[in-house]
C-alpha positions in Angstrom: 15.2 17.5 59.7 12.0 17.1 57.9 9.3 14.8 59.4 7.1 12.9 56.9 3.6 12.0 57.5 2.3 8.5 56.8 0.4 9.7 53.7 3.6 11.4 52.4 5.7 8.3 53.0 3.1 6.2 51.1 3.3 8.6 48.1 7.1 8.4 48.2 7.0 4.6 48.1 4.5 4.7 45.2 6.8 7.1 43.4 9.8 4.9 43.9 7.9 1.8 42.7 6.7 3.7 39.7 10.2 4.8 38.8 11.5 1.3 39.3 8.8 -0.1 37.0 9.6 2.5 34.3 13.3 1.6 34.5 12.5 -2.0 33.8 10.8 -1.0 30.5 13.5 1.5 29.4 15.6 0.5 26.3 14.6 -3.1 26.4 16.4 -5.5 24.1 15.1 -9.0 23.8 15.7 -11.8 21.3 12.5 -13.5 20.1 12.4 -17.1 21.5 13.4 -19.6 18.9 10.2 -21.6 19.5 8.2 -18.4 18.7 9.6 -17.9 15.2 7.0 -19.5 12.9 9.1 -18.7 9.8 11.8 -21.1 11.0 9.4 -24.0 10.9 8.3 -23.4 7.2 9.9 -25.4 4.4 10.6 -22.7 1.8 8.8 -23.2 -1.5 9.2 -21.2 -4.7 5.8 -20.4 -6.2 5.6 -21.5 -9.8 4.5 -19.3 -12.7 1.3 -20.8 -14.0 -1.0 -20.1 -16.9 -4.3 -18.6 -15.8 -7.8 -19.2 -17.1 -11.3 -19.1 -15.7 -11.6 -22.9 -15.3 -8.4 -23.3 -13.3 -9.1 -20.2 -11.2 -12.5 -21.5 -10.2 -11.0 -24.9 -9.4 -8.3 -23.4 -7.2 -10.8 -21.1 -5.4 -12.9 -24.2 -4.5 -9.8 -25.9 -3.1 -8.9 -22.9 -1.0 -12.4 -22.6 0.4 -12.7 -26.3 1.2 -13.3 -26.4 5.0 -12.2 -30.0 5.5 -9.0 -30.0 3.3 -8.1 -26.4 2.5 -5.3 -25.9 -0.1 -4.2 -22.4 -1.0 -1.0 -23.2 -2.9 -2.3 -23.2 -6.5 -4.5 -20.2 -5.9 -1.6 -18.2 -4.5 0.5 -19.2 -7.6 -2.3 -17.7 -9.6 -2.3 -14.6 -7.4 1.4 -14.2 -8.2 0.4 -13.9 -11.9 -2.7 -11.6 -11.2 -0.7 -9.0 -9.3 1.6 -8.6 -12.4 -1.3 -7.0 -14.2 -0.5 -3.3 -14.6 -3.9 -2.1 -13.5 -4.3 -4.3 -10.4 -0.7 -3.6 -9.3 -1.2 0.2 -9.7 -4.4 0.4 -7.7 -3.0 -1.9 -5.0 0.0 0.4 -4.6 -2.2 3.5 -4.5 -4.4 2.1 -1.7 -1.4 0.8 0.3 0.5 4.1 0.0 -2.4 6.3 0.9 -3.6 4.1 3.8 -0.2 4.0 5.4 0.6 7.7 4.9 -0.3 10.4 7.3 0.5 11.3 10.9 0.1 8.5 13.4 0.2 9.3 17.2 0.8 7.3 20.3 -1.2 8.9 23.2 -1.8 8.5 26.9 -5.1 8.0 28.5 -5.7 11.8 28.5 -5.2 12.0 24.8 -1.8 13.7 25.0 1.1 12.5 23.0 3.3 10.1 25.0 6.8 11.0 23.9 8.5 7.9 25.4 6.2 5.4 23.8 6.1 7.2 20.5 9.8 6.6 20.0 9.0 2.9 19.8 6.9 3.5 16.7 8.0 6.7 15.0 11.3 8.4 14.2 12.2 11.9 15.5 10.6 13.5 12.4 7.3 11.7 13.1 7.6 9.1 10.3 6.9 5.4 11.0 9.9 3.4 11.8 10.6 0.7 9.1 9.1 -2.1 11.1 6.0 -0.1 11.9 5.5 1.0 8.2 5.8 -2.6 7.1 3.4 -3.7 9.8 0.8 -1.2 8.6 1.4 -2.4 5.0 0.7 -6.0 5.9 -2.6 -4.9 7.5 -3.7 -3.3 4.2 -2.4 -6.3 2.2 -4.8 -8.5 4.2 -7.5 -6.7 2.2 -6.1 -8.1 -1.0 -5.2 -11.6 0.2 -8.0 -12.0 2.7 -5.7 -12.9 5.6 -2.1 -12.1 6.8 -0.1 -13.6 9.6 2.7 -11.1 10.7 5.8 -12.4 12.5 7.3 -10.0 14.9 11.1 -9.8 15.1 13.6 -9.3 17.8 13.4 -6.3 20.2 16.3 -3.9 19.9 16.2 -0.8 22.1 12.4 -0.8 22.5 11.6 -1.4 18.8 11.3 -4.5 16.6 14.2 -5.0 14.2 11.8 -6.3 11.6 8.4 -7.8 10.9 7.7 -10.3 8.1 4.6 -12.0 6.8 4.2 -15.7 6.8 3.7 -16.8 3.1 0.0 -16.7 2.2 0.2 -20.3 0.8 1.2 -21.6 4.2 -1.6 -20.0 6.2 -4.9 -21.8 6.9 -7.1 -18.8 8.0 -10.3 -20.8 8.8 -8.4 -22.7 11.5 -6.2 -19.8 12.6 -3.3 -22.0 11.7 -0.4 -22.6 9.3 1.2 -25.6 7.6 5.0 -26.2 7.5 5.1 -27.9 4.1 2.6 -26.7 1.5 3.1 -29.9 -0.5 1.5 -32.1 2.3 -2.2 -32.3 2.3 -3.9 -30.5 5.2 -5.0 -32.7 8.1 -6.3 -31.4 11.4 -4.2 -33.8 13.5 -1.1 -33.7 11.4 2.3 -32.6 12.8 2.5 -30.4 9.7 -0.1 -28.0 11.2 0.6 -25.3 13.8 -2.3 -23.7 15.5 -1.4 -20.1 16.5 -3.7 -19.7 19.4 -2.5 -22.8 21.2 1.2 -22.3 20.7 4.2 -20.1 21.6 3.6 -18.2 18.3 0.5 -16.5 19.6 2.4 -13.6 21.3 4.8 -13.2 18.3 2.5 -13.7 15.3 -0.4 -11.2 14.7 -3.2 -12.4 12.5 -5.3 -9.9 10.6 -8.1 -10.1 8.0 -10.9 -12.5 7.3 -10.9 -16.3 7.9 -13.2 -17.0 5.0 -12.8 -14.2 2.4 -10.0 -14.7 -0.2 -9.5 -11.0 -0.7 -9.8 -8.3 -3.4 -7.3 -10.0 -5.7 -9.8 -12.9 -6.0 -12.6 -10.5 -6.9 -10.4 -8.9 -9.6 -9.3 -12.2 -11.0 -12.0 -12.6 -13.7 -11.2 -9.2 -15.2 -7.5 -9.9 -15.2 -8.1 -13.2 -17.0 -10.4 -11.5 -19.6 -7.6 -9.2 -20.5 -5.8 -12.1 -22.1 -7.2 -10.6 -25.3 -4.0 -8.5 -25.3 -2.5 -11.5 -27.1 -5.3 -11.6 -29.6 -5.0 -7.9 -30.3 -1.2 -8.3 -30.8 -1.9 -11.2 -33.3 -4.5 -9.0 -35.0 -2.0 -6.2 -35.4 0.7 -8.5 -36.8 -1.7 -9.9 -39.4 -3.8 -6.8 -40.3 -1.7 -4.0 -39.1 0.5 -4.0 -42.2 -0.2 -5.1 -45.7 0.4 -8.7 -46.3 3.0 -9.6 -48.9 1.7 -12.3 -51.3 4.1 -14.1 -53.7 2.8 -16.0 -56.7 4.8 -18.7 -58.3 4.6 -22.3 -59.5 4.5 -24.4 -56.3 5.6 -27.4 -58.4 9.0 -25.7 -59.1 10.8 -26.2 -55.8 13.8 -24.0 -56.7 11.6 -21.0 -57.7 9.4 -21.4 -54.6 12.4 -21.7 -52.2 14.0 -18.5 -53.8 10.8 -16.6 -53.0 10.7 -18.0 -49.5 14.3 -16.9 -48.9 13.5 -13.4 -50.2 10.6 -13.0 -47.8 12.6 -14.4 -44.8 15.3 -11.8 -45.4 12.6 -9.1 -45.0 11.3 -8.2 -41.5 7.9 -6.9 -40.5 4.6 -7.9 -42.1 3.4 -11.5 -42.7 3.7 -13.1 -46.1 2.1 -15.8 -48.1 3.2 -17.8 -51.2 0.5 -19.2 -53.4 0.3 -21.0 -56.7 -0.7 -19.2 -59.9 -4.0 -21.0 -59.8 -4.7 -20.5 -56.0 -7.0 -17.8 -54.6 -6.6 -16.3 -51.1 -9.4 -14.3 -49.4 -9.1 -12.6 -46.0 -12.4 -12.2 -44.1 -12.6 -10.1 -40.9 -15.6 -10.6 -38.6 -16.9 -8.2 -36.0 -15.7 -5.0 -37.8 -12.3 -3.8 -38.8 -11.6 -1.6 -35.8 -9.5 -3.6 -33.3 -10.2 -1.1 -30.5 -13.9 -1.9 -30.7 -13.0 -5.6 -30.5 -10.3 -5.7 -27.9 -9.6 -2.2 -26.6 -13.0 -1.5 -25.1 -13.0 -4.9 -23.3 -9.6 -4.1 -21.8 -10.9 -0.6 -20.7 -14.0 -2.1 -19.1 -11.8 -4.7 -17.2 -9.5 -1.9 -16.0 -12.5 0.1 -14.8 -13.9 -2.9 -13.0 -10.6 -3.5 -11.2 -10.4 0.2 -10.1 -14.0 0.0 -8.8 -13.3 -3.1 -6.8 -10.1 -1.9 -5.2 -10.7 1.9 -4.9 -14.5 2.1 -5.1 -14.4 4.3 -8.2 -12.6 5.0 -11.5 -12.3 8.8 -11.5 -8.8 9.0 -9.8 -7.3 6.4 -12.3 -9.1 7.3 -15.5 -7.4 10.0 -17.5 -10.7 10.9 -19.2 -12.5 11.7 -15.9 -14.3 15.0 -15.9 -13.5 17.5 -13.1 -17.0 17.4 -11.6 -17.3 13.6 -11.4 -13.6 13.2 -10.5 -14.3 15.2 -7.3 -17.0 12.8 -6.3 -14.8 9.8 -7.1 -12.0 11.3 -5.0 -14.3 11.5 -2.0 -15.3 7.9 -2.5 -11.7 6.8 -2.6 -11.0 8.9 0.5 -13.7 7.0 2.3 -12.1 3.7 1.4 -8.7 4.9 2.6 -10.3 6.3 5.8 -11.7 2.8 6.4 -8.3 1.2 6.0 -6.8 3.7 8.5 -9.5 2.8 11.0 -8.6 -0.9 10.6 -4.9 -0.1 11.1 -5.8 1.9 14.3 -7.9 -1.1 15.6 -5.2 -3.7 15.0 -2.5 -1.5 16.7 -4.7 -0.9 19.7 -6.3 -4.4 20.0 -3.5 -6.6 18.9 -0.1 -5.0 18.6 0.1 -2.9 21.8 -1.3 -5.8 24.0 1.4 -8.1 22.6 4.1 -5.5 23.2 3.0 -5.4 26.8 3.2 -9.2 27.1 6.7 -9.2 25.5 7.8 -6.5 28.0 8.2 -3.6 25.7 5.5 -1.5 27.3 4.6 -1.4 31.0 1.4 -3.4 31.8 0.1 -0.5 33.9 0.6 2.1 31.2 -2.6 3.0 29.3 -1.7 4.1 25.8 -3.3 4.0 22.4 -2.6 4.8 18.8 -4.6 7.0 16.4 -4.4 9.1 13.3 -4.0 12.9 13.3 -6.8 14.0 10.9 -6.3 17.7 11.5 -5.8 19.8 8.3 -2.2 20.2 7.3 -0.9 23.3 5.6 2.0 23.5 3.2 5.0 25.8 4.0 3.7 28.2 1.3 0.3 28.3 2.9 1.8 28.9 6.3 3.9 31.7 4.9 0.7 33.3 3.5 -1.1 33.0 6.9 1.9 34.5 8.8 2.2 37.4 6.3 -1.6 38.2 6.6 -1.4 38.1 10.4 1.6 40.4 10.4 -0.1 42.9 8.0 -3.2 42.9 10.2 -1.1 44.1 13.2 -0.8 40.8 15.0 2.5 39.8 16.6 3.8 36.4 15.4 6.1 34.3 17.5 9.4 33.7 15.7 9.5 30.1 17.1 6.1 29.4 15.4 7.5 30.8 12.1 10.5 28.5 12.3 8.4 25.5 13.3 6.0 25.8 10.3 8.3 27.2 7.6 11.7 25.9 8.8 13.0 29.5 8.3 14.9 30.8 11.3 13.7 34.3 12.2 15.6 36.9 14.2 13.1 38.4 16.6 14.9 41.8 16.5 12.7 44.4 14.8 14.5 46.3 12.0 12.9 49.4 10.7 12.2 49.5 7.0 14.5 51.9 5.1 12.8 54.9 3.6 12.4 54.9 -0.2 13.9 58.2 -1.1 12.3 58.6 -4.5 8.8 57.9 -3.1 9.5 60.3 -0.2 10.4 63.2 -2.6 7.3 62.5 -4.7 5.1 62.6 -1.6 6.5 66.1 -0.7 6.0 67.4 -4.3 2.4 66.1 -4.2 1.8 68.0 -0.9 3.1 71.3 -2.4 1.8 71.1 -5.9 -0.6 68.2 -5.8 -4.3 68.2 -6.8 -5.3 68.9 -3.2 -3.8 72.4 -3.4 -4.9 73.3 -6.8 
């Protein structure tokens, strides 16, 4: 029979308590409280498609920035049009994709990977689970919209089943609040307003971004609006792109004039004109005859401005970029993406993990944090080259490492290389009759 000392008994008790605590936080499933679902309180509103011009845009920006009566509905309707612009959409997707890609790790206080906690964020291959990928995407989207409120979903087996963002038109960033009905004018004391900090939503709704900035879409807005010259360019092409057909007849003779009109209507393509025998028609073009100088260069300048605003440069989006300058531009873009990754890391550590502890997904006593793995990654081909060079240099390579980095299963049994008979015979002939014996 073993006799335990007091110190050993104390350690056993602590160990039992620790195991009991860990069991509490194992495979937790928990429905989100109904009163904590902000999306259920919102009256759904379909954003309208609106025409965009500088005057209306400035008016809607002022309404959104109004501290006393903020109204973001009309501006968000314009944002819906802005993001349909091909250049703005492309650079937005580029920034989101690059900022949310890479290897994210969940580590303990010693900097070692915590396998148990990692399963709540990543799949077995190390890729973000759908909810976590969407969560990171919303963090980056806050750069474009200025502010995002992210609703956490139900907890199923230690992970969220989903995350969704509260519609931007319903959020009131300056007051850390949201409105249920966007058609009702904002009032601080209204029942239509929900303040996140003072409600049940605080633990289940994570807010990221600026409370005053309207985001990068707003900064790109003038350049998207200026590109309305696409319509003018199209009109220019329809008028001047093909020779105009001119018909001359007596306008007083209705039958002859209608016959000519019918003939032109049956033909497709270029524009046409019917004039009287005594009429004169003259076409005058101003600003030069090259439509690219008139419209194309303006569009290119606007596209370049949008790339600079979103990515900090144009070299990675401009097909005419030179190799030397493109390298500098790529570094600039890399710095922008690195900054986004730092923001994702900060939100995960300062907002997401603390809320997961409050909900009960992670033990309060457990100290973990998330971070990106910035170590250099080699391709399978590059790993193959490294392994081959090490082997040729006489170093023994662990078969498990080969399989890990190349996915090729290697049999550790050493098999001798069969002798090449033709080469062997030639070597013997060289020894007998070669140059060394001559």
